[in-house]
Kinemage of the C-alpha trace (Angstrom):
@kinemage 1
@onewidth
@group {chain A} dominant
@subgroup {mainchain}
@vectorlist {calphas} color= white
{ca met a 1} P 183.535 170.547 -17.508
{ca pro a 2} L 184.149 168.996 -20.945
{ca asp a 3} L 181.511 166.687 -22.435
{ca val a 4} L 183.817 163.658 -22.239
{ca ala a 5} L 183.923 163.951 -18.471
{ca arg a 6} L 180.166 164.419 -18.282
{ca gly a 7} L 179.600 161.284 -20.343
{ca ile a 8} L 177.115 162.897 -22.731
{ca gly a 9} L 176.782 160.707 -25.795
{ca ile a 10} L 174.725 158.357 -27.881
{ca leu a 11} L 172.886 156.657 -25.004
{ca arg a 12} L 171.034 159.894 -24.132
{ca glu a 13} L 170.568 161.040 -27.716
{ca lys a 14} L 167.091 162.083 -28.826
{ca pro a 15} L 165.630 160.790 -32.139
{ca leu a 16} L 165.741 164.178 -33.890
{ca his a 17} L 169.400 164.710 -32.995
{ca ala a 18} L 170.318 161.181 -34.120
{ca ser a 19} L 168.516 161.605 -37.457
{ca leu a 20} L 170.159 164.961 -38.132
{ca lys a 21} L 173.549 163.485 -37.346
{ca arg a 22} L 172.967 160.720 -39.889
{ca trp a 23} L 171.817 163.331 -42.424
{ca cys a 24} L 174.972 165.409 -41.884
{ca thr a 25} L 177.451 162.537 -41.949
{ca gln a 26} L 179.397 161.805 -45.129
{ca ser a 27} L 181.733 158.969 -46.013
{ca gly a 28} L 185.026 159.339 -44.171
{ca asp a 29} L 183.603 161.471 -41.342
{ca gln a 30} L 184.255 160.627 -37.721
{ca val a 31} L 181.156 160.455 -35.498
{ca glu a 32} L 181.140 161.179 -31.754
{ca ala a 33} L 184.867 161.958 -31.897
{ca ala a 34} L 186.922 163.342 -29.008
{ca val a 35} L 188.430 166.761 -29.758
{ca asp a 36} L 190.320 168.737 -27.111
{ca gly a 37} L 188.384 167.100 -24.280
{ca tyr a 38} L 184.952 167.425 -25.911
{ca val a 39} L 182.814 164.958 -27.848
{ca val a 40} L 181.983 166.410 -31.276
{ca asp a 41} L 179.023 165.083 -33.254
{ca val a 42} L 180.789 164.925 -36.635
{ca val a 43} L 184.408 165.626 -37.577
{ca arg a 44} L 185.157 166.171 -41.273
{ca gly a 45} L 188.841 166.926 -41.744
{ca asp a 46} L 189.438 170.256 -40.003
{ca leu a 47} L 185.687 171.014 -39.761
{ca leu a 48} L 183.784 170.247 -36.558
{ca ile a 49} L 180.017 169.836 -36.966
{ca glu a 50} L 177.801 170.228 -33.915
{ca ile a 51} L 174.043 169.618 -34.004
{ca gln a 52} L 171.898 171.600 -31.604
{ca thr a 53} L 168.127 171.238 -31.802
{ca arg a 54} L 167.489 173.831 -29.070
{ca gly a 55} L 169.097 175.514 -26.068
{ca phe a 56} L 172.070 177.305 -27.647
{ca ser a 57} L 173.106 178.809 -24.311
{ca gly a 58} L 174.228 175.417 -23.023
{ca ile a 59} L 176.676 174.853 -25.874
{ca arg a 60} L 178.357 178.267 -25.816
{ca pro a 61} L 181.272 177.254 -23.518
{ca lys a 62} L 182.054 174.292 -25.774
{ca leu a 63} L 181.959 176.358 -28.969
{ca thr a 64} L 184.009 179.158 -27.433
{ca ala a 65} L 186.696 176.746 -26.242
{ca leu a 66} L 186.946 174.941 -29.582
{ca leu a 67} L 187.086 178.203 -31.537
{ca ala a 68} L 189.815 179.445 -29.207
{ca ser a 69} L 191.782 176.299 -30.093
{ca gly a 70} L 191.656 177.248 -33.771
{ca his a 71} L 188.968 174.859 -35.011
{ca arg a 72} L 186.429 175.564 -37.747
{ca ile a 73} L 182.906 174.928 -36.487
{ca arg a 74} L 179.547 174.501 -38.171
{ca leu a 75} L 176.523 174.520 -35.873
{ca val a 76} L 173.531 172.740 -37.424
{ca his a 77} L 170.061 173.769 -36.258
{ca pro a 78} L 166.666 172.536 -37.537
{ca ile a 79} L 163.609 174.743 -37.986
{ca ala a 80} L 160.350 172.980 -38.818
{ca val a 81} L 158.575 174.349 -41.868
{ca asp a 82} L 155.888 171.767 -41.140
{ca arg a 83} L 155.291 169.985 -37.861
{ca trp a 84} L 152.892 167.136 -37.179
{ca ile a 85} L 151.593 166.859 -33.612
{ca val a 86} L 151.253 163.223 -32.601
{ca lys a 87} L 149.488 162.327 -29.370
{ca ala a 88} L 150.217 158.850 -28.042
{ca asp a 89} L 149.361 156.819 -24.959
{ca ala a 90} L 151.911 155.400 -22.510
{ca ala a 91} L 152.344 152.303 -24.702
{ca gly a 92} L 153.162 154.420 -27.757
{ca asn a 93} L 149.841 153.868 -29.537
{ca ile a 94} L 148.876 156.886 -31.650
{ca leu a 95} L 145.690 158.597 -30.479
{ca ser a 96} L 145.721 161.496 -32.960
{ca arg a 97} L 147.908 163.178 -35.558
{ca arg a 98} L 147.379 166.718 -36.827
{ca arg a 99} L 149.360 169.355 -38.668
{ca ser a 100} L 150.498 172.321 -36.599
{ca pro a 101} L 149.341 175.736 -37.871
{ca arg a 102} L 152.822 177.106 -37.137
{ca his a 103} L 155.338 177.162 -39.996
{ca gly a 104} L 158.980 178.030 -39.340
{ca ile a 105} L 161.099 180.463 -41.335
{ca pro a 106} L 164.907 180.910 -41.314
{ca ala a 107} L 164.640 184.060 -39.180
{ca asp a 108} L 163.309 181.907 -36.316
{ca leu a 109} L 166.974 181.018 -35.758
{ca val a 110} L 167.323 184.164 -33.643
{ca thr a 111} L 165.200 182.722 -30.824
{ca glu a 112} L 168.247 180.536 -30.093
{ca leu a 113} L 171.038 182.650 -31.593
{ca val a 114} L 170.203 185.416 -29.116
{ca ser a 115} L 172.339 183.424 -26.637
{ca phe a 116} L 175.558 184.247 -28.539
{ca pro a 117} L 175.109 186.425 -31.635
{ca asp a 118} L 178.700 187.666 -31.305
{ca leu a 119} L 180.057 184.254 -32.346
{ca leu a 120} L 178.816 184.926 -35.889
{ca ala a 121} L 181.552 187.547 -36.195
{ca his a 122} L 184.176 184.812 -35.754
{ca pro a 123} L 185.694 183.840 -39.130
{ca cys a 124} L 185.758 180.138 -38.194
{ca phe a 125} L 182.109 179.836 -37.121
{ca glu a 126} L 178.921 179.351 -39.122
{ca val a 127} L 175.374 178.144 -38.568
{ca glu a 128} L 173.598 175.859 -41.021
{ca val a 129} L 169.829 176.204 -40.696
{ca leu a 130} L 167.952 173.142 -41.931
{ca met a 131} L 164.332 173.655 -42.931
{ca thr a 132} L 162.628 170.434 -41.924
{ca val a 133} L 159.413 168.463 -41.652
{ca glu a 134} L 159.069 166.977 -38.170
{ca glu a 135} L 156.779 165.018 -35.900
{ca glu a 136} L 156.363 166.191 -32.329
{ca trp a 137} L 155.285 163.324 -30.084
{ca arg a 138} L 153.275 164.171 -26.982
{ca arg a 139} L 152.166 162.057 -24.030
{ca his a 140} L 149.538 162.844 -21.429
{ca asp a 141} L 150.880 163.620 -17.968
{ca pro a 142} L 148.362 165.415 -15.733
{ca glu a 143} L 151.176 166.531 -13.412
{ca arg a 144} L 152.864 168.562 -16.153
{ca ser a 145} L 152.184 171.035 -18.978
{ca trp a 146} L 148.944 172.499 -17.612
{ca arg a 147} L 148.902 174.917 -20.538
{ca arg a 148} L 148.436 171.929 -22.860
{ca his a 149} L 145.928 170.242 -20.572
{ca gly a 150} L 148.515 167.728 -19.428
{ca trp a 151} L 150.047 166.913 -22.823
{ca thr a 152} L 153.846 167.135 -22.759
{ca thr a 153} L 156.349 166.785 -25.613
{ca val a 154} L 158.472 163.662 -25.219
{ca glu a 155} L 160.435 163.716 -28.474
{ca arg a 156} L 160.743 165.145 -31.980
{ca arg a 157} L 161.300 163.045 -35.088
{ca leu a 158} L 162.743 164.084 -38.447
{ca leu a 159} L 160.620 163.298 -41.511
{ca asp a 160} L 162.453 165.318 -44.180
{ca val a 161} L 164.981 168.088 -44.844
{ca leu a 162} L 163.587 170.515 -47.408
{ca asp a 163} L 166.286 173.175 -47.635
{ca ser a 164} L 169.301 174.658 -45.871
{ca his a 165} L 170.685 178.155 -45.270
{ca thr a 166} L 174.249 178.935 -44.217
{ca ile a 167} L 174.645 181.905 -41.884
{ca ala a 168} L 178.365 182.674 -41.881
{ca gly a 169} L 178.487 186.253 -40.696
{ca pro a 170} L 176.575 189.503 -40.085
{ca ala a 171} L 175.656 189.956 -43.763
{ca asp a 172} L 174.042 186.524 -43.941
{ca leu a 173} L 172.007 187.237 -40.826
{ca ala a 174} L 170.947 190.629 -42.225
{ca ala a 175} L 169.781 188.800 -45.364
{ca leu a 176} L 167.034 187.237 -43.223
{ca leu a 177} L 165.405 190.657 -42.899
{ca pro a 178} L 162.229 191.246 -44.939
{ca ala a 179} L 162.876 192.332 -48.509
{ca val a 180} L 160.881 195.553 -48.038
{ca leu a 181} L 161.593 197.645 -44.953
{ca pro a 182} L 161.446 201.367 -44.234
{ca glu a 183} L 164.854 203.040 -44.155
{ca cys a 184} L 164.315 203.455 -40.412
{ca phe a 185} L 162.362 200.628 -38.819
{ca thr a 186} L 161.298 199.314 -35.415
{ca ser a 187} L 160.850 195.781 -34.128
{ca ala a 188} L 157.110 196.289 -34.748
{ca asp a 189} L 157.870 196.854 -38.441
{ca leu a 190} L 159.951 193.682 -38.464
{ca ala a 191} L 157.266 191.651 -36.706
{ca leu a 192} L 154.619 192.792 -39.174
{ca arg a 193} L 156.665 191.972 -42.278
{ca leu a 194} L 158.053 188.703 -40.925
{ca thr a 195} L 154.616 187.677 -39.598
{ca arg a 196} L 156.320 186.815 -36.346
{ca pro a 197} L 155.737 187.762 -32.690
{ca arg a 198} L 157.206 191.066 -31.547
{ca arg a 199} L 159.624 189.176 -29.286
{ca thr a 200} L 161.173 187.336 -32.260
{ca ala a 201} L 161.582 190.645 -34.103
{ca gln a 202} L 163.230 192.170 -31.023
{ca gln a 203} L 165.631 189.222 -30.844
{ca leu a 204} L 166.535 189.633 -34.512
{ca ala a 205} L 167.163 193.351 -34.019
{ca tyr a 206} L 169.275 192.602 -30.931
{ca cys a 207} L 171.431 190.043 -32.766
{ca leu a 208} L 171.959 192.364 -35.731
{ca arg a 209} L 172.820 195.258 -33.435
{ca lys a 210} L 175.349 193.158 -31.502
{ca leu a 211} L 177.006 192.313 -34.821
{ca gly a 212} L 176.987 195.906 -36.032
{ca ala a 213} L 174.681 195.096 -38.953
{ca val a 214} L 172.063 197.593 -37.750
{ca glu a 215} L 172.353 200.637 -35.544
{ca ala a 216} L 169.916 202.567 -33.373
{ca val a 217} L 169.140 205.968 -34.886
{ca gly a 218} L 166.334 207.267 -32.696
{ca ala a 219} L 162.961 206.390 -31.276
{ca arg a 220} L 159.362 206.157 -32.412
{ca gly a 221} L 157.327 206.520 -29.281
{ca arg a 222} L 158.819 203.953 -26.894
{ca ala a 223} L 160.261 201.824 -29.709
{ca val a 224} L 163.868 202.027 -30.878
{ca glu a 225} L 164.345 202.845 -34.547
{ca tyr a 226} L 167.092 201.075 -36.480
{ca arg a 227} L 168.753 201.396 -39.842
{ca leu a 228} L 170.844 198.935 -41.791
{ca val a 229} L 174.596 199.469 -41.718
{ca ala a 230} L 176.549 198.865 -44.914
{ca pro a 231} L 179.006 195.921 -44.606
{ca gly a 232} L 182.005 198.227 -44.823
{ca glu a 233} L 180.677 200.443 -42.028
{ca cys a 234} L 180.004 197.907 -39.295
{ca gly a 235} L 183.585 196.996 -38.533
{ca cys a 236} L 182.828 193.271 -38.598
{ca pro a 237} L 184.894 190.890 -40.737
{ca val a 238} L 183.636 190.680 -44.318
{ca arg a 239} L 183.150 186.988 -45.113
């Protein structure tokens, strides 16, 4: 059912989403505009801008429908280069604030993009990855988040946007691969050179394979070996 009918809008908007929307909006843009039965975050002429902080799978039907109607779409997604963990009590008083040891990189996009890598082959679709500094606010709730000893994330807040990367097709996604790779590589090779978990490397390999940017050429033990496919070989649109 379209977003208009579901009533999703500003009243339920999280702080990070609202801040990113303000950052994206330029003079003359329409905000929270109705387009073909959906509410779109920002409309700039014939360009529709959607902001998705997480959970790409939930927005696929909306994107697919709008692309089928002939619209150009830019999906904006933040990745925190630096994140500050803020613990607060029920009244919002800060109990502690520390810097997370985790630092995001553009390739982390694939943890969400794995929901619909094929959309990157569409000539009217692109993803803008914003490298950000964020605060993650947590509140203690002993009934939840046992892995964090009862601390649960309640919201994320934008502090700064440091850089942006536009991923507009298979070649742009392949550019996120490490600069130095063996001619034939496995997800373990990717994980090592990206300094990322094996699962993230597997997701990157999956997305690239779905787009025809890499192909399976054999096996190394139980691991699949891949090689890069030249842009003219993959059969995807050159953009």
